[in-house]
C-alpha positions in Angstrom: 13.7 -1.0 -23.7 16.9 0.7 -22.7 19.2 -0.4 -19.8 19.5 2.0 -16.8 22.1 2.0 -14.1 21.4 4.0 -11.0 23.7 4.9 -8.2 22.8 1.8 -6.2 23.4 -0.4 -9.2 26.8 1.0 -9.9 27.7 0.7 -6.2 26.7 -2.9 -6.3 28.5 -3.4 -9.6 31.8 -2.1 -8.0 31.2 -4.4 -5.0 30.6 -7.4 -7.3 33.7 -6.8 -9.4 35.9 -5.5 -6.6 37.2 -1.9 -6.4 40.8 -2.6 -7.5 39.6 -4.7 -10.4 37.0 -2.2 -11.4 39.6 0.6 -11.4 41.9 -1.5 -13.5 39.3 -2.2 -16.0 38.7 1.6 -16.3 42.4 2.1 -16.8 42.6 -0.6 -19.5 39.6 0.9 -21.3 41.0 4.4 -21.3 44.5 3.2 -22.4 42.8 1.4 -25.3 40.7 4.3 -26.3 43.5 6.9 -26.0 45.6 4.7 -28.3 42.9 5.1 -31.0 42.7 8.8 -30.5 42.3 9.6 -34.2 39.1 7.6 -34.4 37.2 10.0 -32.0 35.2 13.0 -32.8 36.6 15.6 -30.3 35.5 18.9 -29.1 35.8 21.0 -25.9 32.8 20.5 -23.6 29.9 22.9 -23.8 29.6 24.9 -20.7 27.0 27.3 -19.2 28.5 29.3 -16.4 26.8 31.1 -13.6 28.2 33.1 -10.7 28.0 30.0 -8.4 28.9 27.1 -10.7 28.9 25.5 -14.1 26.7 23.0 -16.0 28.4 21.1 -18.9 27.7 18.7 -21.7 30.6 16.4 -22.8 30.0 14.6 -26.1 32.2 12.3 -28.2 32.0 9.3 -30.6 34.3 6.8 -32.2 31.9 6.4 -35.2 30.3 3.2 -33.8 29.3 4.4 -30.4 28.3 7.9 -29.2 28.1 9.2 -25.7 27.5 12.4 -23.8 27.8 13.3 -20.1 25.8 16.0 -18.3 27.9 17.3 -15.3 27.7 20.2 -12.9 30.3 21.9 -10.7 28.9 24.0 -7.8 31.4 24.3 -4.9 28.8 26.1 -2.8 26.7 23.0 -2.7 28.5 21.3 0.2 27.4 24.1 2.6 23.8 23.2 1.7 24.3 19.4 2.1 24.6 18.8 -1.6 27.3 17.3 -3.8 29.6 19.7 -5.6 29.6 17.5 -8.7 26.7 15.3 -10.1 26.5 13.7 -13.5 24.7 11.2 -15.7 25.4 9.9 -19.2 24.1 8.2 -22.2 25.8 5.6 -24.5 24.2 5.2 -28.0 24.5 3.3 -31.2 25.6 5.5 -34.0 24.1 3.3 -36.7 20.5 3.7 -35.4 20.8 6.6 -33.0 19.1 4.5 -30.3 20.4 4.8 -26.7 22.0 1.6 -25.4 22.6 2.6 -21.8 21.6 5.5 -19.5 23.7 5.6 -16.3 24.5 7.7 -13.3 28.0 9.1 -13.7 28.5 10.9 -10.3 30.1 7.9 -8.6 31.5 6.6 -12.0 33.2 10.0 -12.7 35.0 9.9 -9.4 36.2 6.4 -10.3 37.2 7.3 -13.9 39.0 10.4 -12.8 41.1 8.4 -10.3 41.8 5.8 -13.0 42.9 8.4 -15.5 45.2 9.9 -12.9 46.8 6.5 -12.4 47.1 5.9 -16.2 48.9 9.2 -16.6 51.2 8.6 -13.6 52.3 5.2 -15.0 54.0 7.1 -17.8 55.0 10.4 -16.0 55.9 9.6 -12.4 59.1 7.9 -11.4 58.6 4.1 -11.3 59.7 4.0 -7.7 57.2 6.5 -6.4 55.7 5.4 -3.1 54.8 8.7 -1.3 51.9 10.9 -2.4 50.6 14.1 -1.0 46.9 14.6 -1.4 45.8 18.3 -1.2 42.1 18.7 -1.1 40.4 15.9 0.8 36.8 16.1 -0.4 34.6 13.8 -2.5 37.3 12.8 -4.9 40.1 12.1 -2.4 39.3 8.5 -1.4 39.1 7.5 -5.0 42.5 9.0 -5.8 44.1 7.5 -2.7 42.8 4.0 -3.4 43.6 4.0 -7.1 47.2 5.0 -6.4 47.5 2.5 -3.6 46.1 -0.5 -5.6 47.4 0.3 -9.0 50.6 2.3 -8.6 52.0 1.1 -5.3 51.7 4.2 -3.2 52.3 3.3 0.4 52.5 6.7 2.2 49.8 9.3 2.0 50.2 12.8 3.4 46.9 14.8 3.6 46.0 18.5 3.8 42.7 20.4 3.4 41.7 23.8 4.6 38.8 22.0 6.3 40.4 19.7 8.9 37.2 17.7 9.0 37.7 16.6 5.4 41.1 15.2 6.1 39.8 13.4 9.2 37.0 12.0 7.1 39.5 10.7 4.5 41.7 9.3 7.2 38.9 7.5 8.9 37.6 6.0 5.6 41.0 4.7 4.7 41.5 3.3 8.2 38.3 1.3 7.9 39.7 -0.5 4.9 42.8 -1.7 6.9 45.0 -1.5 3.8 48.2 -3.5 4.3 51.4 -1.3 4.3 49.6 2.1 3.9 50.5 4.9 6.3 48.4 8.1 6.4 49.5 11.3 8.0 47.4 14.5 8.4 49.5 17.7 7.9 49.1 21.3 9.0 49.8 22.8 5.6 50.2 22.1 2.0 53.9 22.7 2.2 54.3 20.1 5.0 52.2 17.6 3.0 54.2 18.0 -0.2 57.7 17.9 1.4 59.6 14.8 0.3 56.7 13.3 -1.7 57.1 11.6 -5.2 53.6 12.5 -6.4 51.4 15.4 -5.5 47.7 15.3 -6.2 45.7 18.5 -5.9 41.9 18.0 -5.9 40.4 21.2 -4.5 36.9 22.5 -5.3 36.9 26.2 -5.0 36.1 28.0 -8.3 38.9 30.5 -8.2 42.4 31.1 -9.4 44.2 29.7 -6.4 47.9 28.9 -5.7 47.6 25.6 -3.8 51.2 24.8 -4.8 54.0 27.4 -4.8 57.3 27.1 -6.7 59.3 26.7 -3.6 57.3 23.5 -2.7 58.3 21.7 -5.9 61.2 19.3 -5.7 63.1 17.8 -8.7 61.6 14.5 -9.9 58.1 15.2 -8.6 55.0 14.3 -10.6 52.1 16.8 -10.1 48.6 15.4 -10.7 46.6 18.6 -10.9 42.9 17.5 -10.9 41.0 20.4 -9.4 41.6 23.1 -12.0 38.8 22.2 -14.5 37.0 25.4 -15.6 37.8 29.0 -16.7 39.0 31.0 -13.7 39.9 27.9 -11.6 43.5 26.9 -11.1 45.6 25.3 -8.4 49.3 25.8 -9.4 51.3 28.9 -9.3 52.2 29.8 -13.0 55.9 29.8 -12.2 55.8 26.0 -11.6 54.7 25.5 -15.2 57.6 27.8 -16.3 60.3 25.8 -14.6 63.0 24.8 -17.1 62.8 21.2 -15.9 59.0 21.0 -16.0 56.9 19.4 -18.7 53.1 19.7 -18.9 50.9 17.0 -20.3 47.2 17.6 -21.1 44.3 15.5 -22.4 42.8 17.6 -25.2 44.8 20.8 -25.8 41.9 23.0 -27.1 39.9 22.3 -23.9 42.8 22.5 -21.5 43.7 26.0 -22.9 40.3 27.2 -21.7 40.0 25.2 -18.4 43.3 23.8 -17.2 46.3 25.1 -15.4 47.6 26.3 -18.8 44.8 28.9 -19.0 47.4 31.0 -17.1 50.0 30.7 -19.9 50.4 32.3 -23.3 48.8 30.5 -26.3 52.2 29.2 -27.5 53.1 27.6 -24.2 54.3 24.1 -25.1 52.3 21.1 -23.9 52.1 17.4 -24.8 48.7 15.7 -25.4 48.7 12.4 -23.5 47.7 10.2 -26.4 51.0 11.1 -28.1 52.8 9.4 -25.2 50.8 6.2 -25.4 51.3 5.9 -29.2 55.0 6.6 -29.0 54.9 10.0 -30.7 56.3 11.6 -27.6 58.3 10.3 -24.7 56.9 9.7 -21.2 59.1 10.7 -18.2 62.5 11.6 -19.7 64.7 11.8 -16.6 64.5 11.1 -12.9 64.9 14.8 -12.2 62.2 16.0 -14.5 59.1 17.7 -12.9 56.0 16.3 -14.8 52.6 18.0 -14.6 49.4 16.2 -15.6 47.0 19.1 -16.2 43.8 17.0 -15.9 40.5 18.7 -16.7 38.5 15.6 -17.6 37.7 14.7 -21.2 34.7 13.1 -22.9 36.8 10.2 -24.1 37.3 9.1 -20.5 33.5 9.1 -20.0 33.2 7.1 -23.2 35.5 4.5 -21.8 33.6 4.4 -18.5 30.3 4.0 -20.1 31.4 1.2 -22.4 33.0 -0.5 -19.3 29.7 -0.3 -17.5 27.8 -1.8 -20.5 30.3 -4.6 -20.8 30.1 -5.4 -17.1 26.3 -5.2 -17.2 26.4 -8.2 -19.7 28.1 -10.1 -16.9 25.7 -8.8 -14.1 22.5 -8.3 -16.1 20.4 -8.4 -12.9 21.8 -5.0 -11.9 20.4 -3.2 -14.9 16.8 -1.7 -15.0 15.0 -1.6 -18.3 13.2 1.7 -18.9 10.8 2.6 -21.7 12.8 5.5 -23.0 12.1 4.8 -26.6 8.7 3.9 -28.0 8.2 0.3 -29.3 5.8 0.4 -32.2 4.5 -2.0 -34.8 4.4 0.9 -37.4 7.3 3.3 -36.9 5.6 5.9 -39.1 2.6 6.1 -36.8 3.9 7.8 -33.7 0.6 9.6 -33.2 -1.1 6.2 -32.9 0.9 5.6 -29.7 -1.4 8.1 -28.0 -4.4 6.0 -28.7 -2.9 2.6 -28.0 -4.3 0.7 -25.0 -2.4 1.7 -21.9 -0.5 -1.2 -20.2 -2.4 -2.5 -17.2 -0.7 -1.1 -14.1 -0.7 -3.1 -10.9 -2.1 -1.4 -7.7 -0.9 -2.0 -4.2 -4.0 -4.3 -3.7 -3.1 -6.5 -6.7 -0.9 -9.5 -5.8 2.4 -10.2 -7.3 2.2 -12.8 -10.1 3.3 -16.2 -8.8 6.0 -18.2 -10.6 4.7 -21.3 -12.3 
């Protein structure tokens, strides 16, 4: 039997562990895995694009465990009452090829994306950063806000979305949590939200080359956490921001980011730094207080690997939250798969049959 974690199980797992602790465990797992970058089989995700969205597969392996994530991105979905992004994933044993865990990854992806943003900001943002602008207040926004509050010390949030209802939703959700010391302000424009902030997070959903941030909005010393640009033809930053002489761009996996990230706007020889090089000391983190740092985040399969192995480890502590599913046949003779068709069917209980009583 293979363990399965559905949305309700992951939600309960986060409640049992605590959101801040869960996020920290994701950060720790990704930190550990990025430090052993060379052990991983790496490739850009495989994408099937349509006029209205994208469906992607994201695989990777460290030689011991293998994982993949199925994920879509359809910005039009919210108008139909559907999520823009949904996902599920599998963690498997390389030695046997058997799946170990099947899990929802819609909620988990939002958590791991926020955790990755914090991990990058720990090395790229100024240590005294306390004010963050959050541009794009949809499904990802609460996770970003809470991760930066709990794990990086952000205490002032300035919000903007072209849909005022999204900003109101985010403000209300944060207010319900009554987070000590946090101030939240809704702004009338991106320029107003960004002004005077230490960190700027962009997490918009429109599948287009947008200019959410313009060069004149950027102040010396800012850290830009560009989350929303994550497929060909979808960007959030004006290209001149990347060209600033005091700017430095950090990516997850350069071959993928060249296709999907903010740097798809730039020539092939535009210099970038892969994040793992900073963690392993091959490249510096933030170099000066005045440097403008850009984390061009598109999401990489290693992060899903870290998330899935974190879920599996936590499931060992909370085994009641997993559901065994018969995804792989269990047979006396592994060479007789056909015989499975003629094996006696397990007796199924009907609604009229009573539950077995404990002895």
